[in-house]
C-alpha positions as CSV (number, residue, x, y, z in Angstrom):
1,M,8.8,21.2,-6.5
2,E,9.3,18.6,-3.8
3,R,11.8,15.8,-4.4
4,V,11.8,12.9,-1.9
5,S,14.1,9.9,-2.1
6,A,13.0,6.6,-0.4
7,D,16.5,6.5,0.9
8,D,16.0,9.7,2.9
9,V,12.7,8.6,4.5
10,E,12.4,6.3,7.5
11,S,9.9,3.5,7.0
12,V,7.4,2.6,9.7
13,E,6.4,-0.9,10.5
14,A,2.6,-0.4,10.4
15,V,1.8,-4.0,11.3
16,P,4.3,-6.9,11.6
17,D,6.4,-7.2,8.4
18,V,4.6,-4.4,6.6
19,H,6.7,-1.3,6.1
20,L,5.5,2.0,4.8
21,S,7.3,5.2,3.8
22,V,5.5,8.4,3.0
23,L,7.2,10.1,0.1
24,A,6.3,13.2,-1.9
25,G,2.9,14.8,-1.3
26,A,0.9,17.7,-2.6
27,E,-2.4,19.3,-1.6
28,R,-4.6,16.7,-3.3
29,M,-2.4,13.5,-3.4
30,N,0.6,11.8,-2.0
31,V,2.9,8.8,-2.8
32,Q,3.8,6.0,-0.4
33,H,6.4,3.2,-0.8
34,F,5.5,-0.2,0.7
35,R,7.4,-3.4,1.5
36,I,5.5,-6.5,2.6
37,E,7.4,-9.5,3.7
38,P,6.4,-13.1,2.8
39,G,3.5,-14.3,5.0
40,A,2.5,-10.8,6.1
41,T,-1.0,-9.4,5.9
42,V,-2.4,-5.9,5.7
43,P,-5.6,-6.1,7.8
44,S,-9.0,-5.5,6.3
45,H,-9.8,-1.7,6.2
46,D,-11.2,1.1,4.2
47,H,-10.4,4.8,3.9
48,E,-11.8,7.9,2.3
49,Q,-8.9,8.1,-0.2
50,E,-8.9,6.7,-3.7
51,Q,-5.9,4.5,-3.9
52,V,-3.9,3.5,-7.1
53,G,-0.8,1.5,-7.0
54,Y,2.0,-0.3,-8.9
55,L,3.8,-3.4,-7.9
56,T,7.6,-3.4,-8.6
57,A,8.3,-6.8,-7.0
58,G,6.5,-9.9,-5.9
59,E,2.9,-11.0,-5.9
60,L,0.1,-9.6,-3.7
61,T,-3.4,-11.0,-3.1
62,F,-6.0,-8.3,-2.4
63,V,-8.9,-9.7,-0.4
64,L,-12.1,-7.8,-1.2
65,E,-15.6,-8.2,0.1
66,D,-16.7,-10.6,-2.6
67,E,-13.5,-11.7,-4.4
68,E,-9.7,-12.0,-4.4
69,V,-7.5,-10.3,-6.9
70,V,-3.9,-11.3,-7.5
71,V,-1.5,-8.4,-8.5
72,R,2.0,-9.2,-9.8
73,A,5.1,-7.1,-10.4
74,G,4.4,-4.9,-13.4
75,D,0.6,-4.7,-12.6
76,S,-1.2,-1.6,-11.5
77,Y,-4.5,-1.4,-9.5
78,A,-7.1,1.0,-8.3
79,L,-9.3,1.0,-5.2
80,D,-12.3,3.2,-4.8
81,S,-12.9,5.4,-1.8
82,E,-14.3,3.4,1.1
83,E,-13.7,0.1,-0.7
84,V,-13.0,-2.5,2.0
85,H,-9.8,-4.5,1.3
86,A,-7.0,-6.5,2.8
87,A,-3.7,-7.6,1.2
88,E,-1.7,-10.8,1.8
89,N,1.8,-11.8,0.6
90,R,1.2,-15.5,0.1
91,G,4.5,-15.9,-1.8
92,E,8.1,-16.4,-0.9
93,E,9.3,-13.1,-2.3
94,T,9.1,-9.7,-0.7
95,V,6.4,-7.5,-2.3
96,E,7.4,-3.9,-3.1
97,G,5.5,-1.1,-4.8
98,V,4.1,2.4,-4.6
99,D,0.6,3.7,-3.7
100,I,-0.8,7.1,-4.6
101,F,-3.6,8.4,-2.4
102,S,-6.1,11.2,-3.1
103,P,-6.7,13.1,-0.9
104,P,-3.3,12.5,0.8
105,R,-3.0,9.8,3.4
106,T,-0.2,10.4,5.9
107,M,0.0,7.0,7.4
108,A,-2.0,3.8,7.8
109,D,-4.2,3.7,10.9
110,W,-5.1,0.0,10.8
111,G,-4.6,-0.3,14.5
112,D,-7.4,2.2,15.0
113,E,-9.9,0.6,12.7
């Protein structure tokens, strides 16, 4: 069994004001914690992994190819493999949550896309 505390993992600022921490992982999935400051944007991207997540704080707007979806603290969400998406914190509160990726995703490569 692997136990990983968010307090023991150094976060990476993937893009300005978007912080990611890779937590526990297995052969077919892994968990990441994220923190997105007010006004910050996760750029539009896609990836081979399926992604499911849960927001613990704040409100996040997912910008998809043909719609926008607002996710609030207490909401979960799912993105299909290769689904193009961006995320924007348009509020005044820091957004926090967790994502689960299958297969595992070690770190965002938005700068390479």
